[in-house]
N, CA, C and O of each residue as an XYZ file, in Angstrom:
760
protein
N       0.926     -1.160     -0.062
C      -0.012     -0.027     -0.056
C       0.786      1.176      0.112
O       0.339      2.180     -0.442
N       1.927      1.292      0.793
C       2.839      2.332      0.765
C       3.490      2.684     -0.545
O       3.528      3.810     -1.041
N       3.983      1.605     -1.028
C       4.609      1.626     -2.299
C       3.801      2.276     -3.278
O       4.372      3.106     -3.985
N       2.552      2.059     -3.465
C       1.591      2.725     -4.486
C       1.459      4.146     -4.183
O       1.297      4.945     -5.105
N       1.517      4.541     -2.925
C       1.313      5.940     -2.609
C       2.414      6.879     -3.115
O       2.241      8.007     -3.577
N       3.666      6.178     -2.939
C       4.968      6.804     -3.130
C       4.841      7.063     -4.945
O       5.079      8.163     -5.443
N       4.497      6.048     -5.630
C       4.455      6.081     -7.034
C       3.495      7.139     -7.313
O       3.796      7.865     -8.261
N       2.450      7.382     -6.728
C       1.348      8.224     -7.034
C       1.953      9.631     -7.075
O       1.874     10.342     -8.077
N       2.565     10.001     -5.935
C       3.006     11.433     -5.613
C       4.214     11.608     -6.739
O       4.410     12.733     -7.200
N       4.963     10.566     -7.146
C       5.967     11.027     -8.065
C       5.307     11.047     -9.311
O       5.975     11.732    -10.085
N       4.250     10.581     -9.868
C       3.560     10.645    -11.106
C       2.924     12.099    -10.896
O       3.037     12.852    -11.864
N       2.399     12.499     -9.983
C       1.777     14.039     -9.927
C       2.865     15.034     -9.958
O       2.697     16.145    -10.460
N       3.844     14.700     -9.495
C       5.182     15.796     -9.503
C       5.492     15.703    -10.776
O       5.636     16.834    -11.240
N       5.709     14.636    -11.780
C       6.080     14.735    -13.090
C       4.923     15.430    -13.796
O       5.289     16.270    -14.617
N       3.779     15.288    -13.677
C       2.743     16.037    -14.476
C       2.911     17.467    -14.285
O       2.828     18.217    -15.258
N       3.154     17.936    -13.057
C       3.279     19.261    -12.755
C       4.405     19.854    -13.478
O       4.276     20.915    -14.090
N       5.463     19.229    -13.428
C       6.526     19.763    -14.150
C       6.506     19.909    -15.632
O       7.088     20.840    -16.188
N       5.883     19.052    -16.233
C       5.725     19.037    -17.666
C       4.863     20.187    -18.051
O       4.886     20.603    -19.209
N       4.056     20.756    -17.083
C       3.212     21.935    -17.493
C       3.962     23.307    -17.631
O       3.439     24.262    -18.204
N       5.255     23.356    -17.061
C       5.819     24.610    -17.090
C       6.100     25.086    -18.452
O       6.310     24.217    -19.299
N       6.145     26.525    -18.862
C       6.494     26.759    -20.115
C       8.195     26.833    -20.344
O       8.997     27.234    -19.501
N       8.496     26.367    -21.631
C       9.795     26.620    -21.853
C      10.305     28.145    -21.989
O       9.678     29.048    -22.544
N      11.449     28.240    -21.429
C      11.969     29.831    -21.465
C      11.967     30.403    -22.949
O      12.521     29.760    -23.840
N      11.365     31.568    -23.197
C      11.109     32.198    -24.299
C      11.242     33.736    -24.272
O      10.717     34.473    -23.437
N      12.084     34.144    -25.391
C      12.046     35.751    -25.597
C      10.706     36.037    -26.460
O      10.460     35.271    -27.391
N       9.921     37.006    -26.210
C       8.875     37.317    -27.151
C       8.959     38.559    -27.870
O       8.606     38.633    -29.047
N       9.440     39.606    -27.182
C       9.641     41.018    -27.842
C      10.520     41.922    -27.107
O      10.995     41.605    -26.016
N      10.742     43.009    -27.662
C      11.474     44.148    -27.239
C      10.682     45.344    -27.115
O       9.895     45.621    -28.021
N      10.797     46.110    -26.074
C      10.131     47.354    -25.842
C      11.043     48.371    -25.392
O      11.982     48.113    -24.638
N      10.762     49.661    -25.889
C      11.811     50.808    -25.477
C      10.969     51.978    -24.950
O       9.834     52.161    -25.389
N      11.573     52.864    -23.904
C      10.947     54.164    -23.267
C      12.247     54.818    -23.132
O      13.340     54.252    -23.134
N      12.003     56.143    -23.008
C      13.177     57.097    -22.620
C      13.474     56.649    -21.049
O      12.604     56.283    -20.259
N      14.818     56.752    -20.783
C      15.305     56.661    -19.426
C      15.195     58.144    -18.960
O      15.436     59.032    -19.778
N      14.860     58.435    -17.744
C      14.828     59.592    -17.194
C      16.082     60.333    -16.839
O      16.987     59.794    -16.201
N      16.136     61.755    -17.318
C      17.311     62.442    -17.386
C      18.207     62.392    -15.983
O      19.436     62.330    -16.001
N      17.471     62.424    -14.859
C      17.816     62.299    -13.504
C      18.341     60.980    -13.366
O      19.132     60.913    -12.425
N      18.186     59.985    -13.936
C      18.759     58.824    -13.693
C      19.801     58.293    -14.669
O      20.148     57.112    -14.687
N      20.318     59.307    -15.541
C      21.415     59.258    -16.424
C      21.041     59.176    -17.877
O      21.909     59.159    -18.749
N      19.583     59.120    -18.180
C      19.219     59.342    -19.401
C      19.529     58.068    -20.369
O      19.870     56.958    -19.961
N      19.349     58.434    -21.691
C      19.475     57.070    -22.537
C      18.175     56.524    -22.862
O      17.148     57.193    -22.753
N      18.198     55.169    -23.310
C      16.928     54.429    -23.426
C      16.724     53.194    -22.616
O      17.600     52.330    -22.651
N      15.616     53.018    -21.864
C      15.466     51.870    -21.305
C      14.934     50.717    -22.315
O      13.974     50.924    -23.057
N      15.519     49.691    -22.288
C      15.066     48.432    -23.059
C      14.497     47.326    -22.465
O      15.320     46.660    -21.838
N      13.400     46.917    -22.448
C      12.732     45.921    -21.812
C      12.695     44.616    -22.763
O      12.175     44.743    -23.871
N      13.182     43.465    -22.408
C      13.156     42.355    -23.161
C      12.052     41.410    -22.543
O      12.254     40.847    -21.467
N      10.981     41.265    -23.191
C       9.859     40.368    -22.621
C       9.931     38.988    -22.896
O      10.529     38.553    -23.880
N       9.370     38.301    -22.100
C       9.089     36.842    -22.420
C       9.102     36.112    -20.953
O       8.860     36.822    -19.977
N       9.349     34.860    -20.781
C       9.240     34.010    -19.672
C      10.487     33.202    -19.409
O      11.191     32.800    -20.336
N      10.759     32.963    -18.126
C      11.795     31.936    -17.859
C      13.008     32.557    -17.796
O      13.123     33.764    -18.006
N      14.078     31.724    -17.481
C      15.405     32.289    -17.282
C      16.194     32.075    -18.620
O      16.351     30.934    -19.055
N      16.684     33.157    -19.264
C      17.270     33.024    -20.608
C      18.814     33.663    -20.404
O      19.062     34.618    -19.668
N      19.713     32.995    -21.146
C      21.039     33.637    -21.464
C      20.760     34.128    -22.891
O      20.091     33.455    -23.676
N      21.276     35.286    -23.198
C      21.051     36.057    -24.490
C      22.038     36.999    -24.814
O      22.678     37.600    -23.951
N      22.189     37.152    -26.015
C      23.169     38.362    -26.216
C      22.339     39.507    -27.055
O      21.675     39.287    -28.068
N      22.523     40.781    -26.409
C      21.787     41.970    -26.929
C      22.588     42.774    -27.858
O      23.458     43.528    -27.421
N      22.333     42.654    -29.193
C      22.976     43.630    -30.135
C      22.203     44.862    -29.982
O      20.984     44.818    -30.151
N      22.830     46.031    -29.657
C      22.152     47.245    -29.655
C      22.040     48.025    -30.849
O      21.497     49.129    -30.806
N      22.543     47.513    -32.005
C      22.515     48.123    -33.273
C      23.527     49.181    -33.609
O      23.608     49.665    -34.738
N      24.384     49.567    -32.491
C      25.311     50.423    -32.591
C      26.694     50.051    -32.702
O      27.526     50.954    -32.618
N      27.072     48.879    -32.877
C      28.429     48.049    -32.614
C      28.609     47.710    -31.308
O      29.680     47.168    -31.034
N      27.789     47.906    -30.398
C      27.929     47.384    -29.178
C      26.960     46.208    -28.777
O      25.745     46.275    -28.966
N      27.608     45.105    -28.197
C      26.754     43.969    -27.676
C      26.894     43.740    -26.050
O      27.700     44.340    -25.338
N      26.142     42.954    -25.699
C      26.010     42.545    -24.257
C      25.429     41.265    -23.991
O      24.288     41.013    -24.380
N      26.193     40.351    -23.294
C      25.866     38.949    -23.079
C      25.050     39.060    -21.539
O      25.632     39.549    -20.570
N      23.911     38.643    -21.470
C      23.207     38.592    -20.211
C      22.508     37.322    -19.962
O      22.124     36.631    -20.905
N      22.302     36.939    -18.577
C      21.546     35.936    -18.190
C      20.504     36.646    -17.217
O      20.917     37.378    -16.318
N      19.183     36.423    -17.408
C      18.281     36.922    -16.521
C      16.968     36.059    -16.524
O      16.840     35.152    -17.346
N      15.921     36.366    -15.533
C      14.673     35.869    -15.527
C      13.895     36.898    -16.294
O      13.799     38.020    -15.797
N      13.344     36.648    -17.418
C      12.646     37.571    -18.157
C      11.232     37.913    -17.536
O      10.722     37.017    -16.864
N      10.566     39.044    -17.672
C      11.294     40.216    -18.389
C      12.430     40.881    -17.773
O      12.480     41.046    -16.554
N      13.503     41.335    -18.706
C      14.722     41.934    -18.028
C      14.747     43.309    -18.636
O      14.217     43.520    -19.727
N      15.384     44.289    -17.915
C      15.500     45.664    -18.464
C      16.857     46.140    -18.318
O      17.574     45.833    -17.366
N      17.216     46.923    -19.311
C      18.662     47.493    -19.167
C      18.541     48.869    -19.789
O      17.659     49.257    -20.556
N      19.501     49.482    -19.358
C      19.650     51.035    -20.088
C      20.770     51.061    -21.036
O      21.694     50.253    -20.942
N      20.707     52.106    -22.088
C      21.719     51.978    -23.169
C      21.645     53.417    -23.662
O      20.547     53.890    -23.957
N      22.796     54.159    -23.768
C      22.922     55.331    -24.492
C      23.238     55.250    -25.916
O      24.177     54.588    -26.357
N      22.338     56.020    -26.707
C      22.665     56.066    -28.129
C      22.843     57.430    -28.630
O      22.456     58.389    -27.961
N      23.380     57.563    -29.715
C      23.528     58.898    -30.386
C      22.329     59.123    -30.914
O      21.591     58.193    -31.237
N      21.986     60.469    -31.070
C      20.676     61.016    -31.447
C      20.838     61.171    -32.930
O      21.915     61.191    -33.526
N      19.578     61.283    -33.485
C      19.365     61.170    -34.976
C      19.983     60.190    -35.833
O      20.649     60.405    -36.845
N      19.629     58.900    -35.213
C      19.943     57.730    -36.087
C      19.068     56.607    -35.903
O      18.251     56.755    -34.994
N      19.027     55.461    -36.569
C      18.012     54.565    -36.635
C      18.862     53.038    -36.249
O      19.840     52.749    -36.939
N      18.563     52.392    -35.469
C      19.282     51.340    -35.018
C      18.294     50.085    -35.135
O      17.074     50.185    -35.009
N      18.985     48.877    -35.394
C      18.306     47.579    -35.395
C      18.791     46.809    -34.311
O      19.914     46.304    -34.319
N      17.873     46.685    -33.248
C      18.160     45.913    -31.981
C      17.633     44.614    -31.910
O      16.424     44.384    -31.918
N      18.585     43.685    -31.835
C      18.273     42.102    -31.744
C      18.688     41.364    -30.487
O      19.871     41.345    -30.146
N      17.726     40.750    -29.785
C      18.063     39.863    -28.735
C      18.161     38.390    -29.155
O      17.173     37.885    -29.688
N      19.301     37.635    -28.955
C      19.578     36.285    -29.628
C      19.676     35.519    -28.532
O      20.616     35.753    -27.772
N      18.648     34.342    -28.178
C      19.026     33.491    -26.925
C      19.809     32.548    -27.287
O      20.031     32.271    -28.466
N      20.441     31.801    -26.028
C      21.154     30.663    -26.231
C      20.287     29.535    -25.725
O      19.458     29.808    -24.857
N      20.399     28.168    -26.220
C      19.668     27.190    -25.941
C      19.696     26.926    -24.329
O      20.754     27.165    -23.746
N      18.691     26.493    -23.662
C      17.340     26.068    -24.187
C      16.197     27.185    -24.265
O      14.988     26.978    -24.367
N      16.842     28.385    -24.195
C      15.835     29.628    -24.346
C      15.638     29.774    -25.743
O      16.541     29.515    -26.538
N      14.257     30.264    -26.176
C      13.823     30.244    -27.610
C      13.440     31.634    -27.943
O      13.248     32.441    -27.034
N      13.301     32.003    -29.330
C      12.613     33.168    -29.580
C      13.514     34.387    -29.720
O      13.730     35.104    -28.743
N      14.069     34.648    -30.976
C      14.866     35.801    -31.154
C      13.771     37.097    -31.396
O      12.706     37.002    -32.006
N      14.206     38.074    -30.887
C      13.499     39.255    -30.873
C      14.221     40.400    -31.646
O      15.386     40.681    -31.363
N      13.530     41.067    -32.629
C      14.040     42.185    -33.395
C      13.067     43.219    -33.203
O      11.860     43.019    -33.068
N      13.818     44.679    -33.194
C      12.994     45.961    -33.287
C      13.960     47.046    -33.792
O      15.185     47.041    -33.669
N      13.145     48.029    -34.417
C      13.849     49.087    -34.989
C      13.627     50.288    -34.023
O      12.512     50.541    -33.568
N      14.672     50.971    -33.749
C      14.668     52.110    -32.862
C      15.186     53.190    -33.675
O      16.265     53.129    -34.264
N      14.198     54.434    -33.702
C      14.777     55.597    -34.301
C      14.802     56.666    -33.378
O      13.759     57.108    -32.896
N      16.141     57.201    -33.040
C      16.376     58.077    -31.938
C      16.274     59.392    -32.691
O      16.752     59.428    -33.825
N      15.722     60.440    -32.199
C      15.811     61.662    -32.610
C      15.740     62.628    -31.493
O      14.882     62.366    -30.650
N      16.463     63.699    -31.298
C      16.534     64.574    -30.200
C      15.389     65.378    -30.315
O      14.937     65.813    -31.375
N      14.883     65.583    -29.059
C      13.617     66.344    -29.054
C      14.156     67.806    -28.680
O      14.658     68.091    -27.593
N      13.980     68.658    -29.719
C      14.445     70.124    -29.426
C      13.031     70.902    -29.174
O      13.050     71.985    -28.589
N      12.088     70.459    -29.523
C      10.774     71.210    -29.103
C       9.826     70.009    -28.988
O       9.645     69.285    -29.968
N       9.228     69.782    -27.840
C       8.195     68.707    -27.778
C       8.210     68.232    -26.293
O       8.881     68.742    -25.395
N       7.308     67.106    -26.176
C       7.078     66.537    -25.081
C       7.619     65.362    -24.692
O       7.810     64.620    -25.656
N       7.986     64.841    -23.499
C       8.342     63.652    -23.198
C       7.855     62.980    -21.868
O       8.282     61.857    -21.602
N       7.108     63.519    -21.141
C       6.615     63.284    -20.017
C       5.329     63.754    -19.531
O       4.949     64.902    -19.762
N       4.657     62.938    -18.883
C       3.274     63.768    -18.283
C       3.167     63.145    -16.748
O       3.161     61.925    -16.583
N       3.096     63.937    -15.800
C       3.118     63.419    -14.441
C       1.543     63.856    -13.904
O       1.032     64.925    -14.238
N       0.947     62.986    -13.135
C      -0.262     63.287    -12.602
C      -0.169     63.200    -11.062
O       0.551     62.335    -10.562
N      -0.810     63.988    -10.354
C      -1.143     64.017     -8.823
C      -2.540     64.371     -8.581
O      -3.127     65.010     -9.454
N      -3.178     64.023     -7.458
C      -4.432     64.418     -7.166
C      -4.637     65.996     -7.229
O      -3.797     66.773     -6.778
N      -5.725     66.367     -7.776
C      -6.119     67.752     -7.717
C      -6.701     68.280     -6.398
O      -7.161     67.551     -5.520
N      -6.637     69.603     -6.345
C      -7.103     70.293     -5.081
C      -8.615     70.095     -4.686
O      -8.935     70.234     -3.506
N      -9.448     69.809     -5.534
C     -10.842     69.752     -5.320
C     -11.071     68.576     -4.332
O     -10.431     67.528     -4.417
N     -12.039     68.814     -3.371
C     -12.402     67.674     -2.454
C     -13.918     67.380     -2.770
O     -14.503     66.465     -2.189
N     -14.532     68.168     -3.696
C     -15.993     67.747     -4.134
C     -16.064     66.757     -5.181
O     -17.034     66.000     -5.131
N     -15.233     66.607     -6.121
C     -15.174     65.555     -7.193
C     -13.736     65.038     -7.359
O     -12.739     65.618     -6.930
N     -13.751     63.886     -8.029
C     -12.491     63.332     -8.119
C     -11.641     64.181     -9.222
O     -12.225     64.431    -10.276
N     -10.403     64.606     -9.068
C      -9.720     65.693     -9.837
C      -8.192     65.293     -9.911
O      -7.643     64.723     -8.968
N      -7.579     65.599    -11.003
C      -6.354     65.369    -11.368
C      -5.522     66.618    -11.555
O      -6.197     67.582    -11.914
N      -4.141     66.864    -11.394
C      -3.457     67.928    -11.765
C      -2.416     67.274    -12.572
O      -1.627     66.462    -12.089
N      -2.421     67.654    -13.867
C      -1.412     66.949    -14.828
C      -0.518     67.951    -15.254
O      -0.855     69.120    -15.442
N       0.752     67.452    -15.425
C       1.846     68.453    -15.774
C       2.563     67.798    -16.964
O       3.134     66.712    -16.862
N       2.505     68.503    -18.078
C       3.025     68.109    -19.485
C       4.571     68.516    -19.464
O       4.779     69.725    -19.355
N       5.579     67.755    -19.546
C       7.014     68.278    -19.459
C       7.441     68.176    -20.906
O       6.838     67.625    -21.827
N       8.649     68.844    -20.928
C       9.202     68.866    -22.210
C      10.133     69.971    -22.457
O      10.877     70.414    -21.581
N      10.079     70.453    -23.774
C      11.125     71.567    -24.068
C      10.575     72.451    -25.082
O      10.072     71.939    -26.082
N      10.603     73.577    -24.965
C      10.173     74.551    -25.847
C       8.741     75.132    -25.885
O       8.049     74.642    -24.993
N       8.095     76.031    -26.656
C       6.912     76.554    -26.750
C       6.028     75.674    -27.703
O       6.306     75.605    -28.900
N       4.866     74.944    -27.114
C       4.172     73.971    -27.949
C       2.821     74.015    -27.785
O       2.345     74.571    -26.795
N       2.073     73.459    -28.693
C       0.617     73.218    -28.420
C       0.575     71.754    -28.235
O       1.266     70.995    -28.914
N      -0.290     71.334    -27.252
C      -0.348     70.001    -26.749
C      -1.939     69.632    -26.482
O      -2.674     70.205    -25.677
N      -2.285     68.549    -27.342
C      -3.645     68.194    -27.209
C      -3.739     67.021    -26.120
O      -3.089     65.981    -26.229
N      -4.656     67.303    -25.007
C      -4.633     66.294    -23.930
C      -5.951     65.583    -24.071
O      -6.959     66.287    -24.135
N      -6.076     64.182    -24.131
C      -7.272     63.493    -23.999
C      -7.286     62.871    -22.667
O      -6.394     62.055    -22.435
N      -8.193     63.135    -21.716
C      -8.338     62.546    -20.487
C      -8.830     61.372    -20.277
O      -8.928     60.891    -19.149
N      -9.194     60.782    -21.351
C      -9.839     59.387    -21.304
C     -11.268     59.233    -20.878
O     -11.813     58.138    -20.740
N     -11.803     60.316    -20.691
C     -13.196     60.420    -20.391
C     -14.196     60.968    -21.239
O     -15.351     61.232    -20.907
N     -13.567     61.154    -22.590
C     -14.359     61.892    -23.576
C     -14.118     63.200    -23.743
O     -14.679     63.719    -24.708
N     -13.346     63.967    -22.977
C     -12.784     65.213    -22.763
C     -11.450     65.342    -23.331
O     -10.561     64.522    -23.103
N     -11.283     66.527    -24.182
C     -10.026     66.784    -24.682
C      -9.933     68.289    -24.360
O     -10.899     69.053    -24.351
N      -8.555     68.648    -24.079
C      -8.337     70.096    -23.928
C      -7.099     70.377    -24.522
O      -6.152     69.618    -24.316
N      -6.961     71.539    -25.356
C      -5.671     71.888    -26.086
C      -4.895     73.017    -25.200
O      -5.472     74.059    -24.889
N      -3.527     72.739    -24.806
C      -2.763     73.501    -23.926
C      -1.681     74.260    -24.979
O      -1.125     73.631    -25.879
N      -1.503     75.431    -24.786
C      -0.437     76.060    -25.596
C       0.419     76.959    -24.600
O      -0.080     77.589    -23.668
N       1.639     76.938    -24.887
C       2.794     77.856    -24.192
C       4.223     77.048    -24.204
O       4.608     76.131    -24.929
N       4.825     77.703    -23.184
C       6.293     77.250    -22.962
C       6.240     76.063    -22.070
O       5.689     76.274    -20.990
N       6.722     74.775    -22.294
C       6.516     73.633    -21.462
C       7.401     73.921    -20.087
O       8.332     74.726    -20.072
N       7.071     73.319    -19.189
C       6.125     72.544    -18.725
C       4.710     73.262    -18.680
O       4.611     74.454    -18.392
N       3.688     72.505    -18.967
C       2.367     73.039    -18.724
C       1.474     72.461    -17.849
O       1.503     71.237    -17.718
N       0.662     73.144    -17.209
C      -0.211     72.239    -16.226
C      -1.632     72.525    -16.353
O      -2.049     73.653    -16.614
N      -2.449     71.416    -16.153
C      -3.948     71.620    -16.247
C      -4.519     70.575    -15.258
O      -4.125     69.438    -14.998
N      -5.622     71.333    -14.756
C      -6.393     70.542    -13.697
C      -7.661     69.971    -14.559
O      -8.112     70.603    -15.514
N      -8.222     68.642    -14.104
C      -9.225     68.170    -14.888
C      -9.900     67.420    -13.802
O      -9.308     66.618    -13.080
N     -11.279     67.736    -13.705
C     -12.300     66.906    -12.930
C     -12.785     65.862    -13.659
O     -12.913     65.894    -14.883
N     -13.124     64.728    -12.801
C     -13.753     63.384    -13.529
C     -15.081     63.355    -12.808
O     -15.208     63.823    -11.676
N     -16.276     62.678    -13.630
C     -17.588     62.704    -13.037
C     -17.529     61.518    -12.021
O     -18.286     61.521    -11.050
N     -16.733     60.611    -12.211
C     -16.730     59.419    -11.165
C     -15.186     58.955    -11.257
O     -14.370     59.193    -12.147
N     -15.032     58.193    -10.020
C     -13.844     57.371     -9.814
C     -13.659     56.315    -10.812
O     -14.599     55.747    -11.369
N     -12.305     56.045    -11.042
C     -12.128     54.923    -11.905
C     -10.750     54.945    -12.700
O      -9.913     55.819    -12.476
N     -10.570     54.011    -13.570
C      -9.281     54.053    -14.393
C      -9.533     54.715    -15.768
O     -10.553     54.475    -16.415
N      -8.671     55.465    -16.142
C      -8.565     56.109    -17.599
C      -7.401     56.233    -18.105
O      -6.381     56.238    -17.417
N      -7.418     56.351    -19.401
C      -6.112     56.407    -20.376
C      -6.084     57.715    -20.847
O      -6.834     58.185    -21.702
N      -5.074     58.355    -20.180
C      -4.708     59.795    -20.609
C      -3.721     59.746    -21.673
O      -2.768     58.966    -21.641
N      -3.964     60.674    -22.738
C      -2.976     60.680    -23.875
C      -2.881     62.226    -24.154
O      -3.823     63.014    -24.245
N      -1.509     62.491    -24.272
C      -1.070     63.849    -24.608
C      -0.169     63.734    -25.999
O       0.662     62.852    -26.216
N      -0.484     64.714    -26.804
C       0.179     64.605    -28.052
C       0.446     65.964    -28.368
O      -0.456     66.796    -28.268
N       1.879     66.356    -28.832
C       2.189     67.649    -29.322
C       1.765     67.833    -30.596
O       1.705     66.868    -31.357
N       1.427     69.050    -30.985
C       1.181     69.376    -32.488
C       2.305     69.896    -33.110
O       3.081     70.550    -32.413
N       2.576     69.711    -34.448
C       3.611     70.086    -35.151
C       3.908     71.743    -35.212
O       2.979     72.512    -35.460
N       5.124     72.179    -34.995
C       6.409     71.610    -35.341
C       6.907     70.621    -33.991
O       7.805     69.783    -34.069
N       6.147     70.910    -32.808
C       6.839     69.825    -31.689
C       6.526     68.611    -31.942
O       5.734     68.258    -32.815
N       7.158     67.867    -31.157
C       6.944     66.252    -31.381
C       6.722     65.762    -30.017
O       6.878     66.441    -29.002
N       6.326     64.464    -30.065
C       6.209     63.525    -28.838
C       4.668     63.466    -28.517
O       3.831     64.345    -28.725
N       4.500     62.259    -27.976
C       3.246     61.951    -27.309
C       3.414     61.004    -26.148
O       4.298     60.147    -26.146
N       2.552     61.168    -25.155
C       2.643     60.079    -23.980
C       1.317     59.511    -23.541
O       0.314     60.224    -23.511
N       1.298     58.329    -23.223
C       0.099     57.557    -22.995
C       0.316     57.269    -21.417
O       1.417     56.918    -20.992
N      -0.680     57.421    -20.676
C      -0.637     57.026    -19.207
C      -1.801     56.547    -18.820
O      -2.850     57.108    -19.138
N      -1.765     55.420    -18.064
C      -3.100     54.804    -17.390
C      -2.972     55.523    -16.027
O      -1.926     55.601    -15.381
N      -4.245     56.072    -15.651
C      -4.289     56.632    -14.417
C      -5.625     56.010    -13.647
O      -6.634     55.654    -14.255
N      -5.475     55.947    -12.351
C      -6.442     55.655    -11.446
C      -6.976     56.765    -10.683
O      -6.272     57.272     -9.810
N      -8.073     57.170    -10.903
C      -8.705     58.503    -10.313
C      -9.474     58.146     -9.220
O     -10.475     57.452     -9.398
N      -9.082     58.601     -7.863
C      -9.904     58.401     -6.686
C     -10.131     59.925     -6.038
O      -9.551     60.914     -6.484
N     -10.990     59.957     -5.006
C     -11.264     61.010     -4.449
C     -10.480     61.164     -3.277
O     -10.611     62.167     -2.574
């Protein structure tokens, strides 16, 4: 009777181990690194499991890394160039990821939006600050069907009340000749 129980436990453990996903790289994502943290580009390598891979930054530099995915790294690029970024895994990890990165200096435009609770105690409200450089016109979509055009020298601030609490997708886009757009998921509470 004992021998059958041990065999049953071993079989269950074997079934559970077979259900695990094989380590795999799925894609590369980019976002600007904050200037106060050294600037450059934050590169996120998405996937699952532990992988050893070589990251070719597309500018003549490479780096071999071992990490549990997702993995994030910072890299400094020269402005006004296009780069082909490739992550190539070593076995048993699978899935090569490729992406094009076009770096252009923002001489006039937006690069960040910060949101804090607004001063109103009557309704849920936010105070958004659109950060960047230069004098620009920026269209802000607050995610509740309301849009507002801001114009002036960046940074620009705007308060916006919401009819009800909840999650909203805020989107700010600079109008030409300025550049840049920012999407931000916000959770509005009173």
